[in-house]
C-alpha positions in Angstrom: 93.8 105.6 109.5 97.4 104.2 109.4 96.9 102.6 106.1 95.3 105.9 103.9 98.4 106.8 102.4 100.0 103.5 101.6 99.5 101.4 98.2 99.9 97.6 97.1 102.4 96.6 95.1 100.2 93.7 94.0 96.8 93.2 92.6 93.3 93.5 94.5 92.9 89.5 93.9 96.1 88.8 96.4 94.1 90.9 99.3 90.7 89.4 98.4 88.9 86.6 100.7 87.6 83.9 99.2 84.0 84.5 101.2 83.9 88.1 99.9 84.4 89.9 96.8 86.7 92.6 96.8 84.7 95.0 94.6 86.3 98.4 95.5 88.7 97.6 92.7 88.5 95.9 89.3 90.4 92.8 88.7 94.0 93.4 88.0 94.1 97.0 89.5 96.6 97.6 92.4 94.2 98.8 95.5 95.3 102.0 97.8 95.4 101.8 101.4 91.9 103.8 101.7 90.4 100.6 99.4 91.7 97.9 101.5 90.8 99.4 104.4 87.3 100.2 103.4 86.9 96.4 101.8 88.3 95.0 105.5 85.9 97.1 107.4 83.3 96.0 105.0 84.2 92.0 105.3 83.9 92.8 109.5 80.5 94.4 108.8 79.4 91.5 106.3 80.0 88.6 108.9 79.6 90.6 111.9 82.8 89.8 113.5 83.6 93.7 115.1 82.5 92.4 118.4 85.3 89.5 118.2 88.1 92.4 117.4 90.0 93.9 120.1 92.0 97.3 119.0 94.5 99.3 121.3 95.3 95.8 122.9 99.1 94.3 123.5 99.5 90.8 123.4 102.0 89.7 126.1 102.1 86.1 125.6 101.2 83.3 123.4 101.3 79.9 124.4 100.5 76.9 122.5 98.5 74.2 124.7 99.3 70.5 124.6 96.1 69.9 122.5 97.0 72.3 120.0 94.7 75.0 121.3 96.5 78.6 122.2 96.5 80.8 125.6 97.0 84.2 124.5 97.5 87.0 127.2 96.4 90.3 126.6 97.0 93.5 128.3 93.7 96.3 127.3 94.1 100.1 126.9 93.2 100.5 130.6 96.0 98.5 131.7 93.5 95.2 132.6 95.1 92.0 131.9 93.1 89.0 130.5 94.0 85.6 129.5 92.4 83.9 126.5 91.9 80.3 124.9 91.8 80.2 120.8 92.0 77.4 118.5 93.8 79.5 115.8 96.3 82.6 116.4 96.9 85.0 113.8 100.0 87.0 113.9 100.1 90.5 112.1 103.3 92.6 112.6 101.6 95.6 111.8 104.3 96.6 109.1 102.3 99.7 108.1 101.5 101.0 111.6 102.7 104.6 112.3 103.1 103.2 116.0 104.9 100.2 115.5 107.4 100.7 112.3 109.5 97.7 112.9 109.8 94.6 114.9 110.7 95.1 118.4 113.8 93.1 119.6 112.3 90.6 121.4 110.7 89.3 118.6 112.6 86.4 117.4 112.5 82.5 117.4 111.3 79.8 115.5 108.2 78.0 117.4 105.3 79.6 119.8 107.4 78.3 122.9 110.3 80.8 121.8 107.8 83.8 121.7 107.7 86.1 125.3 106.4 89.4 124.8 
């Protein structure tokens, strides 16, 4: 629901993943937030990746391991803490999130070692 009222300032091609057409909008058009959300939800359903997405979860620490993999510590909505291992990490700031309208003060540094959320 955070994205329903925003609009993007670039054509839909810049939001389109290479493995699934952004068919909700014509080429060259600028999608609304609702259209982007529908496309992302369709992508999740199409590739059956919903079970791999953790919502309402805080990342408390990210550390790059010597082998190049990543250790990610999270805290779930109910307060449970978990350690996870991943090959890749994507950082999404939630620019349009109504709960986190800007980056917190601790979000600084240039390398993974600098991050300690």
